[in-house]
TINU-884038 format. One record per atom (N, C-alpha, C): residue in three letters; atom name; x, y, z. Coordinates in nm, 3 decimals. Atoms other than C-alpha are relative to their C-alpha. Layout:
<rs>
+------+------+---------+---------+---------+
| resn | name |    east |   north |      up |
+------+------+---------+---------+---------+
|  ALA |   CA |       X |       Y |       Z |
...
+------+------+---------+---------+---------+
</rs>
This chain:
<rs>
+------+------+---------+---------+---------+
| resn | name |    east |   north |      up |
+------+------+---------+---------+---------+
|  MET |    N |  -0.056 |  -0.130 |   0.033 |
|  MET |   CA |   0.886 |   5.636 |   4.776 |
|  MET |    C |   0.150 |  -0.004 |   0.030 |
|  TYR |    N |  -0.145 |  -0.004 |  -0.016 |
|  TYR |   CA |   1.260 |   5.675 |   4.725 |
|  TYR |    C |   0.044 |   0.142 |   0.027 |
|  THR |    N |  -0.054 |  -0.133 |  -0.027 |
|  THR |   CA |   1.451 |   5.967 |   4.873 |
|  THR |    C |   0.147 |   0.012 |  -0.038 |
|  ASN |    N |  -0.141 |   0.001 |   0.036 |
|  ASN |   CA |   1.813 |   5.867 |   4.805 |
|  ASN |    C |   0.027 |  -0.116 |  -0.097 |
|  ILE |    N |  -0.027 |   0.099 |   0.105 |
|  ILE |   CA |   1.915 |   5.687 |   4.486 |
|  ILE |    C |   0.148 |   0.004 |  -0.033 |
|  MET |    N |  -0.141 |   0.010 |   0.039 |
|  MET |   CA |   2.266 |   5.563 |   4.414 |
|  MET |    C |   0.008 |  -0.063 |  -0.138 |
|  VAL |    N |  -0.030 |   0.059 |   0.130 |
|  VAL |   CA |   2.389 |   5.499 |   4.061 |
|  VAL |    C |   0.151 |  -0.023 |  -0.005 |
|  ALA |    N |  -0.142 |   0.032 |   0.017 |
|  ALA |   CA |   2.721 |   5.320 |   4.015 |
|  ALA |    C |   0.039 |   0.034 |  -0.144 |
|  VAL |    N |  -0.045 |  -0.040 |   0.134 |
|  VAL |   CA |   2.909 |   5.474 |   3.722 |
|  VAL |    C |   0.145 |  -0.040 |  -0.020 |
|  ASP |    N |  -0.139 |   0.037 |   0.032 |
|  ASP |   CA |   3.224 |   5.356 |   3.547 |
|  ASP |    C |   0.040 |   0.046 |  -0.140 |
|  GLY |    N |  -0.032 |  -0.050 |   0.133 |
|  GLY |   CA |   3.210 |   5.526 |   3.207 |
|  GLY |    C |  -0.046 |  -0.090 |  -0.113 |
|  SER |    N |   0.046 |   0.092 |   0.104 |
|  SER |   CA |   3.071 |   5.224 |   3.021 |
|  SER |    C |  -0.137 |   0.041 |  -0.051 |
|  ALA |    N |   0.132 |  -0.029 |   0.057 |
|  ALA |   CA |   2.764 |   5.239 |   2.799 |
|  ALA |    C |  -0.111 |  -0.044 |   0.096 |
|  SER |    N |   0.105 |   0.047 |  -0.091 |
|  SER |   CA |   2.566 |   5.033 |   3.050 |
|  SER |    C |  -0.012 |   0.088 |   0.123 |
|  SER |    N |   0.011 |  -0.089 |  -0.117 |
|  SER |   CA |   2.654 |   5.267 |   3.338 |
|  SER |    C |  -0.062 |   0.134 |  -0.041 |
|  ARG |    N |   0.068 |  -0.122 |   0.047 |
|  ARG |   CA |   2.547 |   5.568 |   3.128 |
|  ARG |    C |  -0.150 |  -0.022 |  -0.009 |
|  GLN |    N |   0.143 |   0.032 |   0.004 |
|  GLN |   CA |   2.215 |   5.395 |   3.068 |
|  GLN |    C |  -0.058 |  -0.013 |   0.140 |
|  ALA |    N |   0.044 |   0.009 |  -0.139 |
|  ALA |   CA |   2.191 |   5.319 |   3.441 |
|  ALA |    C |  -0.020 |   0.140 |   0.057 |
|  LEU |    N |   0.015 |  -0.138 |  -0.046 |
|  LEU |   CA |   2.246 |   5.689 |   3.511 |
|  LEU |    C |  -0.129 |   0.061 |  -0.055 |
|  ASP |    N |   0.125 |  -0.050 |   0.059 |
|  ASP |   CA |   1.964 |   5.777 |   3.270 |
|  ASP |    C |  -0.122 |  -0.054 |   0.073 |
|  GLU |    N |   0.113 |   0.061 |  -0.073 |
|  GLU |   CA |   1.730 |   5.533 |   3.447 |
|  GLU |    C |  -0.008 |   0.053 |   0.143 |
|  GLY |    N |  -0.003 |  -0.057 |  -0.135 |
|  GLY |   CA |   1.839 |   5.660 |   3.788 |
|  GLY |    C |  -0.056 |   0.141 |   0.002 |
|  LEU |    N |   0.053 |  -0.136 |   0.009 |
|  LEU |   CA |   1.762 |   6.015 |   3.678 |
|  LEU |    C |  -0.151 |  -0.001 |  -0.017 |
|  LYS |    N |   0.146 |   0.012 |   0.016 |
|  LYS |   CA |   1.413 |   5.909 |   3.566 |
|  LYS |    C |  -0.065 |  -0.030 |   0.135 |
|  MET |    N |   0.056 |   0.035 |  -0.130 |
|  MET |   CA |   1.351 |   5.751 |   3.906 |
|  MET |    C |   0.011 |   0.118 |   0.097 |
|  ALA |    N |  -0.019 |  -0.115 |  -0.089 |
|  ALA |   CA |   1.492 |   6.055 |   4.088 |
|  ALA |    C |  -0.103 |   0.110 |  -0.030 |
|  ARG |    N |   0.102 |  -0.099 |   0.037 |
|  ARG |   CA |   1.262 |   6.289 |   3.894 |
|  ARG |    C |  -0.138 |  -0.044 |   0.046 |
|  LEU |    N |   0.131 |   0.055 |  -0.036 |
|  LEU |   CA |   0.962 |   6.064 |   3.951 |
|  LEU |    C |  -0.028 |   0.010 |   0.150 |
|  HIS |    N |   0.016 |   0.002 |  -0.146 |
|  HIS |   CA |   1.021 |   6.045 |   4.328 |
|  HIS |    C |   0.053 |   0.125 |   0.069 |
|  ARG |    N |  -0.062 |  -0.122 |  -0.056 |
|  ARG |   CA |   1.182 |   6.388 |   4.372 |
|  ARG |    C |   0.110 |  -0.036 |   0.100 |
|  ALA |    N |  -0.106 |   0.054 |  -0.086 |
|  ALA |   CA |   1.478 |   6.202 |   4.516 |
|  ALA |    C |   0.134 |   0.065 |  -0.032 |
|  ARG |    N |  -0.138 |  -0.043 |   0.021 |
|  ARG |   CA |   1.843 |   6.294 |   4.554 |
|  ARG |    C |   0.076 |  -0.116 |  -0.062 |
|  LEU |    N |  -0.074 |   0.103 |   0.070 |
|  LEU |   CA |   2.073 |   6.104 |   4.320 |
|  LEU |    C |   0.150 |   0.012 |   0.033 |
|  PHE |    N |  -0.143 |   0.006 |  -0.027 |
|  PHE |   CA |   2.428 |   5.998 |   4.411 |
|  PHE |    C |   0.065 |  -0.086 |  -0.109 |
|  ALA |    N |  -0.077 |   0.075 |   0.099 |
|  ALA |   CA |   2.654 |   5.898 |   4.120 |
|  ALA |    C |   0.135 |  -0.033 |   0.062 |
|  VAL |    N |  -0.119 |   0.046 |  -0.072 |
|  VAL |   CA |   2.942 |   5.690 |   4.257 |
|  VAL |    C |   0.092 |  -0.077 |  -0.095 |
|  PHE |    N |  -0.104 |   0.071 |   0.073 |
|  PHE |   CA |   3.265 |   5.581 |   4.089 |
|  PHE |    C |   0.090 |  -0.065 |   0.104 |
|  VAL |    N |  -0.082 |   0.071 |  -0.098 |
|  VAL |   CA |   3.460 |   5.314 |   4.278 |
|  VAL |    C |   0.139 |  -0.029 |  -0.058 |
|  VAL |    N |  -0.139 |   0.032 |   0.033 |
|  VAL |   CA |   3.838 |   5.295 |   4.260 |
|  VAL |    C |   0.031 |  -0.133 |   0.067 |
|  ASP |    N |  -0.028 |   0.134 |  -0.051 |
|  ASP |   CA |   3.924 |   4.928 |   4.297 |
|  ASP |    C |   0.150 |  -0.015 |   0.023 |
|  LYS |    N |  -0.142 |   0.006 |  -0.034 |
|  LYS |   CA |   4.256 |   4.919 |   4.479 |
|  LYS |    C |   0.052 |  -0.143 |   0.011 |
|  SER |    N |  -0.047 |   0.139 |  -0.007 |
|  SER |   CA |   4.271 |   4.538 |   4.469 |
|  SER |    C |   0.106 |  -0.030 |  -0.105 |
|  ILE |    N |  -0.104 |   0.024 |   0.099 |
|  ILE |   CA |   4.493 |   4.568 |   4.162 |
|  ILE |    C |   0.139 |   0.010 |   0.063 |
|  LEU |    N |  -0.129 |  -0.009 |  -0.071 |
|  LEU |   CA |   4.769 |   4.656 |   4.408 |
|  LEU |    C |   0.044 |  -0.137 |   0.051 |
|  LEU |    N |  -0.031 |   0.132 |  -0.055 |
|  LEU |   CA |   4.748 |   4.302 |   4.546 |
|  LEU |    C |   0.047 |  -0.098 |  -0.107 |
|  SER |    N |  -0.028 |   0.100 |   0.104 |
|  SER |   CA |   4.772 |   4.120 |   4.213 |
|  SER |    C |   0.098 |   0.049 |  -0.106 |
|  TYR |    N |  -0.085 |  -0.055 |   0.105 |
|  TYR |   CA |   4.988 |   4.350 |   4.002 |
|  TYR |    C |   0.146 |  -0.032 |   0.027 |
|  ALA |    N |  -0.142 |   0.035 |  -0.015 |
|  ALA |   CA |   5.343 |   4.227 |   3.943 |
|  ALA |    C |   0.082 |   0.054 |  -0.117 |
|  GLY |    N |  -0.069 |  -0.058 |   0.115 |
|  GLY |   CA |   5.447 |   4.443 |   3.646 |
|  GLY |    C |   0.110 |   0.095 |   0.040 |
|  ARG |    N |  -0.112 |  -0.091 |  -0.023 |
|  ARG |   CA |   5.725 |   4.694 |   3.609 |
|  ARG |    C |  -0.045 |   0.142 |   0.031 |
|  LEU |    N |   0.049 |  -0.134 |  -0.029 |
|  LEU |   CA |   5.505 |   5.001 |   3.644 |
|  LEU |    C |  -0.028 |   0.017 |   0.149 |
|  ASP |    N |   0.032 |  -0.032 |  -0.139 |
|  ASP |   CA |   5.443 |   5.172 |   3.975 |
|  ASP |    C |  -0.150 |  -0.025 |   0.022 |
|  PRO |    N |   0.143 |   0.029 |  -0.020 |
|  PRO |   CA |   5.113 |   5.024 |   4.103 |
|  PRO |    C |  -0.077 |   0.121 |   0.053 |
|  ASN |    N |   0.068 |  -0.121 |  -0.048 |
|  ASN |   CA |   5.034 |   5.351 |   4.280 |
|  ASN |    C |  -0.033 |   0.094 |  -0.114 |
|  ALA |    N |   0.029 |  -0.081 |   0.119 |
|  ALA |   CA |   5.056 |   5.526 |   3.943 |
|  ALA |    C |  -0.124 |  -0.054 |  -0.072 |
|  LEU |    N |   0.120 |   0.059 |   0.060 |
|  LEU |   CA |   4.795 |   5.280 |   3.813 |
|  LEU |    C |  -0.126 |   0.045 |   0.075 |
|  ILE |    N |   0.114 |  -0.045 |  -0.081 |
|  ILE |   CA |   4.562 |   5.367 |   4.101 |
|  ILE |    C |  -0.029 |   0.147 |  -0.026 |
|  GLU |    N |   0.019 |  -0.143 |   0.028 |
|  GLU |   CA |   4.617 |   5.736 |   4.037 |
|  GLU |    C |  -0.066 |   0.021 |  -0.136 |
|  GLU |    N |   0.063 |  -0.008 |   0.132 |
|  GLU |   CA |   4.523 |   5.683 |   3.672 |
|  GLU |    C |  -0.148 |  -0.037 |   0.007 |
|  VAL |    N |   0.140 |   0.037 |  -0.020 |
|  VAL |   CA |   4.202 |   5.508 |   3.779 |
|  VAL |    C |  -0.076 |   0.115 |   0.066 |
|  ARG |    N |   0.063 |  -0.117 |  -0.065 |
|  ARG |   CA |   4.124 |   5.803 |   4.009 |
|  ARG |    C |  -0.025 |   0.111 |  -0.104 |
|  HIS |    N |   0.012 |  -0.103 |   0.105 |
|  HIS |   CA |   4.187 |   6.039 |   3.716 |
|  HIS |    C |  -0.117 |  -0.033 |  -0.094 |
|  ASP |    N |   0.113 |   0.043 |   0.083 |
|  ASP |   CA |   3.945 |   5.835 |   3.500 |
|  ASP |    C |  -0.131 |   0.023 |   0.074 |
|  GLY |    N |   0.121 |  -0.020 |  -0.080 |
|  GLY |   CA |   3.692 |   5.849 |   3.783 |
|  GLY |    C |  -0.044 |   0.145 |   0.002 |
|  VAL |    N |   0.033 |  -0.143 |   0.001 |
|  VAL |   CA |   3.710 |   6.228 |   3.795 |
|  VAL |    C |  -0.066 |   0.037 |  -0.133 |
|  ALA |    N |   0.058 |  -0.029 |   0.132 |
|  ALA |   CA |   3.640 |   6.242 |   3.420 |
|  ALA |    C |  -0.141 |  -0.057 |  -0.013 |
|  VAL |    N |   0.132 |   0.063 |   0.006 |
|  VAL |   CA |   3.348 |   5.999 |   3.447 |
|  VAL |    C |  -0.100 |   0.079 |   0.084 |
|  LEU |    N |   0.090 |  -0.074 |  -0.088 |
|  LEU |   CA |   3.200 |   6.195 |   3.738 |
|  LEU |    C |  -0.029 |   0.140 |  -0.052 |
|  ARG |    N |   0.024 |  -0.131 |   0.062 |
|  ARG |   CA |   3.242 |   6.525 |   3.554 |
|  ARG |    C |  -0.112 |  -0.012 |  -0.104 |
|  ASP |    N |   0.107 |   0.025 |   0.096 |
|  ASP |   CA |   3.027 |   6.382 |   3.273 |
|  ASP |    C |  -0.133 |  -0.024 |   0.071 |
|  ALA |    N |   0.123 |   0.027 |  -0.076 |
|  ALA |   CA |   2.776 |   6.254 |   3.530 |
|  ALA |    C |  -0.057 |   0.128 |   0.058 |
|  GLU |    N |   0.046 |  -0.129 |  -0.054 |
|  GLU |   CA |   2.759 |   6.600 |   3.692 |
|  GLU |    C |  -0.074 |   0.080 |  -0.105 |
|  ARG |    N |   0.067 |  -0.073 |   0.109 |
|  ARG |   CA |   2.672 |   6.757 |   3.356 |
|  ARG |    C |  -0.135 |  -0.062 |  -0.032 |
|  THR |    N |   0.125 |   0.070 |   0.030 |
|  THR |   CA |   2.407 |   6.492 |   3.291 |
|  THR |    C |  -0.104 |   0.026 |   0.108 |
|  ILE |    N |   0.091 |  -0.025 |  -0.112 |
|  ILE |   CA |   2.254 |   6.539 |   3.637 |
|  ILE |    C |  -0.052 |   0.143 |  -0.005 |
|  ALA |    N |   0.040 |  -0.140 |   0.007 |
|  ALA |   CA |   2.251 |   6.918 |   3.602 |
|  ALA |    C |  -0.097 |   0.024 |  -0.115 |
|  HIS |    N |   0.086 |  -0.017 |   0.118 |
|  HIS |   CA |   2.098 |   6.897 |   3.254 |
|  HIS |    C |  -0.140 |  -0.057 |   0.026 |
|  ALA |    N |   0.128 |   0.063 |  -0.033 |
|  ALA |   CA |   1.824 |   6.669 |   3.392 |
|  ALA |    C |  -0.077 |   0.078 |   0.106 |
|  GLY |    N |   0.067 |  -0.078 |  -0.103 |
|  GLY |   CA |   1.746 |   6.921 |   3.667 |
|  GLY |    C |  -0.029 |  -0.079 |   0.125 |
|  VAL |    N |   0.019 |   0.086 |  -0.117 |
|  VAL |   CA |   1.781 |   6.659 |   3.939 |
|  VAL |    C |   0.097 |   0.042 |   0.110 |
|  ASN |    N |  -0.086 |  -0.025 |  -0.115 |
|  ASN |   CA |   1.919 |   6.718 |   4.288 |
|  ASN |    C |   0.097 |  -0.118 |   0.010 |
|  GLY |    N |  -0.093 |   0.112 |  -0.001 |
|  GLY |   CA |   2.236 |   6.514 |   4.279 |
|  GLY |    C |   0.139 |   0.039 |   0.041 |
|  ASP |    N |  -0.137 |  -0.018 |  -0.042 |
|  ASP |   CA |   2.592 |   6.469 |   4.383 |
|  ASP |    C |   0.082 |  -0.114 |  -0.061 |
|  THR |    N |  -0.089 |   0.104 |   0.050 |
|  THR |   CA |   2.894 |   6.270 |   4.263 |
|  THR |    C |   0.111 |  -0.022 |   0.102 |
|  GLU |    N |  -0.104 |   0.030 |  -0.098 |
|  GLU |   CA |   3.161 |   6.096 |   4.463 |
|  GLU |    C |   0.086 |  -0.116 |  -0.048 |
|  ILE |    N |  -0.091 |   0.113 |   0.020 |
|  ILE |   CA |   3.467 |   5.876 |   4.426 |
|  ILE |    C |   0.010 |  -0.074 |   0.133 |
|  ALA |    N |  -0.018 |   0.086 |  -0.118 |
|  ALA |   CA |   3.476 |   5.586 |   4.671 |
|  ALA |    C |   0.114 |  -0.096 |  -0.034 |
|  GLU |    N |  -0.112 |   0.091 |   0.023 |
|  GLU |   CA |   3.775 |   5.356 |   4.714 |
|  GLU |    C |  -0.016 |  -0.125 |   0.085 |
|  THR |    N |   0.006 |   0.125 |  -0.076 |
|  THR |   CA |   3.788 |   4.993 |   4.815 |
|  THR |    C |   0.109 |  -0.001 |   0.105 |
|  GLU |    N |  -0.100 |   0.022 |  -0.104 |
|  GLU |   CA |   3.973 |   4.896 |   5.129 |
|  GLU |    C |   0.066 |  -0.135 |  -0.027 |
|  LEU |    N |  -0.070 |   0.127 |   0.015 |
|  LEU |   CA |   4.215 |   4.604 |   5.157 |
|  LEU |    C |  -0.096 |  -0.117 |   0.021 |
|  GLY |    N |   0.087 |   0.117 |  -0.011 |
|  GLY |   CA |   4.026 |   4.279 |   5.093 |
|  GLY |    C |  -0.144 |   0.025 |  -0.039 |
|  GLN |    N |   0.138 |  -0.036 |   0.035 |
|  GLN |   CA |   3.710 |   4.460 |   4.978 |
|  GLN |    C |  -0.011 |   0.009 |  -0.152 |
|  ASP |    N |   0.019 |  -0.015 |   0.143 |
|  ASP |   CA |   3.569 |   4.431 |   4.627 |
|  ASP |    C |  -0.097 |   0.116 |  -0.027 |
|  VAL |    N |   0.083 |  -0.115 |   0.039 |
|  VAL |   CA |   3.367 |   4.690 |   4.435 |
|  VAL |    C |  -0.142 |  -0.016 |   0.053 |
|  ALA |    N |   0.137 |   0.022 |  -0.048 |
|  ALA |   CA |   3.031 |   4.533 |   4.524 |
|  ALA |    C |  -0.011 |   0.026 |   0.150 |
|  GLU |    N |   0.001 |  -0.025 |  -0.145 |
|  GLU |   CA |   3.117 |   4.538 |   4.895 |
|  GLU |    C |   0.012 |   0.149 |   0.030 |
|  ARG |    N |  -0.016 |  -0.145 |  -0.023 |
|  ARG |   CA |   3.229 |   4.902 |   4.871 |
|  ARG |    C |  -0.130 |   0.073 |  -0.030 |
|  LEU |    N |   0.130 |  -0.062 |   0.031 |
|  LEU |   CA |   2.900 |   4.995 |   4.704 |
|  LEU |    C |  -0.102 |  -0.028 |   0.110 |
|  GLN |    N |   0.091 |   0.032 |  -0.111 |
|  GLN |   CA |   2.709 |   4.814 |   4.982 |
|  GLN |    C |   0.029 |   0.090 |   0.119 |
|  HIS |    N |  -0.039 |  -0.089 |  -0.109 |
|  HIS |   CA |   2.903 |   5.017 |   5.236 |
|  HIS |    C |  -0.052 |   0.142 |  -0.028 |
|  TYR |    N |   0.049 |  -0.133 |   0.039 |
|  TYR |   CA |   2.812 |   5.335 |   5.045 |
|  TYR |    C |  -0.151 |   0.009 |   0.024 |
|  VAL |    N |   0.145 |   0.004 |  -0.022 |
|  VAL |   CA |   2.444 |   5.235 |   5.055 |
|  VAL |    C |  -0.032 |   0.023 |   0.147 |
|  ALA |    N |   0.024 |  -0.014 |  -0.144 |
|  ALA |   CA |   2.460 |   5.204 |   5.433 |
|  ALA |    C |   0.038 |   0.140 |   0.050 |
|  GLU |    N |  -0.047 |  -0.133 |  -0.044 |
|  GLU |   CA |   2.658 |   5.529 |   5.479 |
|  GLU |    C |  -0.097 |   0.112 |  -0.037 |
|  HIS |    N |   0.081 |  -0.109 |   0.053 |
|  HIS |   CA |   2.414 |   5.737 |   5.274 |
|  HIS |    C |  -0.151 |  -0.028 |   0.003 |
|  ALA |    N |   0.143 |   0.034 |  -0.012 |
|  ALA |   CA |   2.079 |   5.572 |   5.362 |
|  ALA |    C |  -0.066 |  -0.007 |  -0.138 |
|  ILE |    N |   0.050 |   0.014 |   0.136 |
|  ILE |   CA |   2.025 |   5.474 |   4.998 |
|  ILE |    C |  -0.125 |  -0.087 |  -0.001 |
|  ASP |    N |   0.127 |   0.072 |   0.011 |
|  ASP |   CA |   1.669 |   5.361 |   4.916 |
|  ASP |    C |  -0.007 |  -0.088 |  -0.125 |
|  LEU |    N |   0.000 |   0.073 |   0.127 |
|  LEU |   CA |   1.738 |   5.238 |   4.561 |
|  LEU |    C |   0.138 |   0.009 |  -0.060 |
|  ALA |    N |  -0.129 |   0.004 |   0.068 |
|  ALA |   CA |   2.059 |   5.130 |   4.390 |
|  ALA |    C |  -0.024 |  -0.035 |  -0.147 |
|  VAL |    N |   0.013 |   0.024 |   0.143 |
|  VAL |   CA |   2.087 |   5.143 |   4.011 |
|  VAL |    C |   0.138 |  -0.034 |  -0.054 |
|  LEU |    N |  -0.127 |   0.046 |   0.056 |
|  LEU |   CA |   2.362 |   4.947 |   3.837 |
|  LEU |    C |  -0.020 |  -0.049 |  -0.141 |
|  GLY |    N |   0.000 |   0.055 |   0.135 |
|  GLY |   CA |   2.438 |   4.874 |   3.477 |
|  GLY |    C |   0.062 |  -0.138 |   0.003 |
|  THR |    N |  -0.059 |   0.133 |   0.014 |
|  THR |   CA |   2.518 |   4.522 |   3.371 |
|  THR |    C |   0.043 |  -0.018 |  -0.144 |
|  HIS |    N |  -0.056 |   0.016 |   0.134 |
|  HIS |   CA |   2.733 |   4.425 |   3.075 |
|  HIS |    C |  -0.054 |  -0.123 |  -0.071 |
|  GLY |    N |   0.058 |   0.118 |   0.064 |
|  GLY |   CA |   2.554 |   4.095 |   3.012 |
|  GLY |    C |   0.102 |  -0.103 |  -0.043 |
|  ARG |    N |  -0.100 |   0.101 |   0.035 |
|  ARG |   CA |   2.867 |   3.882 |   3.005 |
|  ARG |    C |  -0.055 |  -0.138 |   0.030 |
|  ARG |    N |   0.045 |   0.138 |  -0.019 |
|  ARG |   CA |   2.809 |   3.510 |   2.973 |
|  ARG |    C |   0.119 |  -0.094 |  -0.011 |
|  GLY |    N |  -0.099 |   0.105 |   0.019 |
|  GLY |   CA |   3.003 |   3.189 |   2.982 |
|  GLY |    C |   0.131 |   0.027 |   0.069 |
|  ILE |    N |  -0.134 |  -0.008 |  -0.058 |
|  ILE |   CA |   3.377 |   3.193 |   3.039 |
|  ILE |    C |   0.037 |   0.143 |   0.037 |
|  ARG |    N |  -0.031 |  -0.140 |  -0.032 |
|  ARG |   CA |   3.401 |   3.575 |   3.028 |
|  ARG |    C |  -0.061 |   0.039 |   0.135 |
|  ARG |    N |   0.065 |  -0.032 |  -0.128 |
|  ARG |   CA |   3.151 |   3.602 |   3.316 |
|  ARG |    C |   0.070 |  -0.072 |   0.114 |
|  ALA |    N |  -0.067 |   0.077 |  -0.104 |
|  ALA |   CA |   3.325 |   3.327 |   3.510 |
|  ALA |    C |   0.135 |   0.062 |   0.036 |
|  MET |    N |  -0.133 |  -0.056 |  -0.025 |
|  MET |   CA |   3.665 |   3.493 |   3.471 |
|  MET |    C |  -0.007 |   0.142 |   0.054 |
|  LEU |    N |   0.006 |  -0.140 |  -0.038 |
|  LEU |   CA |   3.563 |   3.856 |   3.508 |
|  LEU |    C |  -0.093 |   0.026 |   0.119 |
|  GLY |    N |   0.096 |  -0.020 |  -0.108 |
|  GLY |   CA |   3.277 |   3.813 |   3.753 |
|  GLY |    C |  -0.098 |   0.109 |  -0.034 |
|  SER |    N |   0.101 |  -0.101 |   0.023 |
|  SER |   CA |   2.991 |   4.052 |   3.786 |
|  SER |    C |  -0.021 |   0.079 |   0.128 |
|  VAL |    N |   0.022 |  -0.089 |  -0.115 |
|  VAL |   CA |   2.986 |   4.346 |   4.024 |
|  VAL |    C |  -0.150 |   0.007 |   0.028 |
|  ALA |    N |   0.145 |  -0.013 |  -0.016 |
|  ALA |   CA |   2.612 |   4.382 |   3.962 |
|  ALA |    C |  -0.058 |  -0.124 |   0.068 |
|  GLU |    N |   0.052 |   0.122 |  -0.060 |
|  GLU |   CA |   2.544 |   4.018 |   4.047 |
|  GLU |    C |   0.040 |  -0.011 |   0.147 |
|  ARG |    N |  -0.045 |   0.007 |  -0.140 |
|  ARG |   CA |   2.755 |   4.028 |   4.366 |
|  ARG |    C |  -0.074 |   0.102 |   0.085 |
|  PHE |    N |   0.072 |  -0.103 |  -0.074 |
|  PHE |   CA |   2.588 |   4.352 |   4.470 |
|  PHE |    C |  -0.144 |  -0.044 |   0.025 |
|  LEU |    N |   0.139 |   0.042 |  -0.010 |
|  LEU |   CA |   2.240 |   4.215 |   4.403 |
|  LEU |    C |  -0.018 |  -0.108 |   0.106 |
|  ARG |    N |   0.011 |   0.111 |  -0.096 |
|  ARG |   CA |   2.303 |   3.902 |   4.611 |
|  ARG |    C |   0.003 |   0.044 |   0.146 |
|  THR |    N |  -0.017 |  -0.042 |  -0.139 |
|  THR |   CA |   2.389 |   4.100 |   4.924 |
|  THR |    C |  -0.068 |   0.133 |   0.031 |
|  SER |    N |   0.056 |  -0.133 |  -0.016 |
|  SER |   CA |   2.186 |   4.417 |   4.878 |
|  SER |    C |  -0.098 |   0.012 |   0.116 |
|  SER |    N |   0.092 |  -0.031 |  -0.109 |
|  SER |   CA |   2.006 |   4.572 |   5.171 |
|  SER |    C |  -0.111 |   0.095 |  -0.045 |
|  CYS |    N |   0.103 |  -0.089 |   0.055 |
|  CYS |   CA |   1.794 |   4.793 |   4.942 |
|  CYS |    C |  -0.043 |  -0.053 |  -0.136 |
|  PRO |    N |   0.040 |   0.041 |   0.135 |
|  PRO |   CA |   1.599 |   4.748 |   4.618 |
|  PRO |    C |   0.107 |   0.038 |  -0.102 |
|  VAL |    N |  -0.101 |  -0.021 |   0.104 |
|  VAL |   CA |   1.819 |   4.723 |   4.309 |
|  VAL |    C |  -0.067 |  -0.001 |  -0.136 |
|  LEU |    N |   0.044 |  -0.004 |   0.138 |
|  LEU |   CA |   1.741 |   4.826 |   3.953 |
|  LEU |    C |   0.122 |  -0.029 |  -0.086 |
|  LEU |    N |  -0.108 |   0.034 |   0.091 |
|  LEU |   CA |   1.970 |   4.648 |   3.707 |
|  LEU |    C |  -0.039 |   0.044 |  -0.140 |
|  VAL |    N |   0.024 |  -0.050 |   0.135 |
|  VAL |   CA |   1.999 |   4.809 |   3.365 |
|  VAL |    C |   0.096 |  -0.072 |  -0.092 |
|  ARG |    N |  -0.083 |   0.072 |   0.096 |
|  ARG |   CA |   2.121 |   4.586 |   3.088 |
|  ARG |    C |   0.026 |   0.092 |  -0.117 |
|  GLY |    N |  -0.038 |  -0.098 |   0.100 |
|  GLY |   CA |   2.310 |   4.814 |   2.856 |
|  GLY |    C |   0.006 |  -0.055 |  -0.140 |
|  ASP |    N |  -0.015 |   0.039 |   0.140 |
|  ASP |   CA |   2.339 |   4.812 |   2.480 |
|  ASP |    C |   0.127 |  -0.079 |  -0.023 |
|  ASP |    N |  -0.126 |   0.074 |   0.014 |
|  ASP |   CA |   2.694 |   4.687 |   2.524 |
|  ASP |    C |  -0.018 |  -0.147 |   0.038 |
|  ALA |    N |   0.029 |   0.139 |  -0.035 |
|  ALA |   CA |   2.536 |   4.367 |   2.667 |
|  ALA |    C |  -0.028 |  -0.080 |  -0.126 |
|  THR |    N |   0.029 |   0.068 |   0.125 |
|  THR |   CA |   2.412 |   4.277 |   2.319 |
|  THR |    C |   0.131 |  -0.031 |  -0.073 |
|  ARG |    N |  -0.129 |   0.022 |   0.065 |
|  ARG |   CA |   2.761 |   4.319 |   2.174 |
|  ARG |    C |   0.079 |  -0.108 |   0.073 |
|  ALA |    N |  -0.073 |   0.099 |  -0.078 |
|  ALA |   CA |   2.907 |   4.109 |   2.458 |
|  ALA |    C |  -0.057 |  -0.140 |  -0.027 |
|  ALA |    N |   0.062 |   0.130 |   0.026 |
|  ALA |   CA |   2.655 |   3.830 |   2.394 |
|  ALA |    C |   0.037 |  -0.050 |  -0.140 |
|  VAL |    N |  -0.039 |   0.038 |   0.135 |
|  VAL |   CA |   2.736 |   3.831 |   2.021 |
|  VAL |    C |   0.146 |  -0.045 |  -0.003 |
|  ALA |    N |  -0.142 |   0.037 |  -0.004 |
|  ALA |   CA |   3.110 |   3.822 |   2.094 |
|  ALA |    C |   0.021 |  -0.135 |   0.066 |
|  ALA |    N |  -0.014 |   0.126 |  -0.071 |
|  ALA |   CA |   3.062 |   3.528 |   2.329 |
|  ALA |    C |  -0.049 |  -0.118 |  -0.083 |
|  ALA |    N |   0.059 |   0.110 |   0.082 |
|  ALA |   CA |   2.868 |   3.327 |   2.067 |
|  ALA |    C |   0.097 |  -0.056 |  -0.099 |
+------+------+---------+---------+---------+
</rs>
């Protein structure tokens, strides 16, 4: 029986599908759902452009607010007890680590993450938050392979 379910959202098609699956699980178990958008501040470490890096972070926060607003509407429409939150990485922390910290902070029983299905060089270069999270998870994880995974596999071929 799950009482607290976390869904990582980022606005992608696969995260929207993960939210849908998380809502199904929350209804089934009468659980509370937490939709979480993570602001990855590591771009501050690697960015060497002419723009203000803090302005980039602020833009990511702004995108997160929009994504969470959509998630709030979806949660309310589903009639599920839920909440949304922006979490931010700390220095040296990646998104998967921040999500693991969130799991511990909120006594999450089930984590739901979308996966883009990247393969080959794209996966090696971009990495996979879902894979890193799964490898270190302290709770059960439901990975949802989104429709965008099919497009990514075709593009990689």
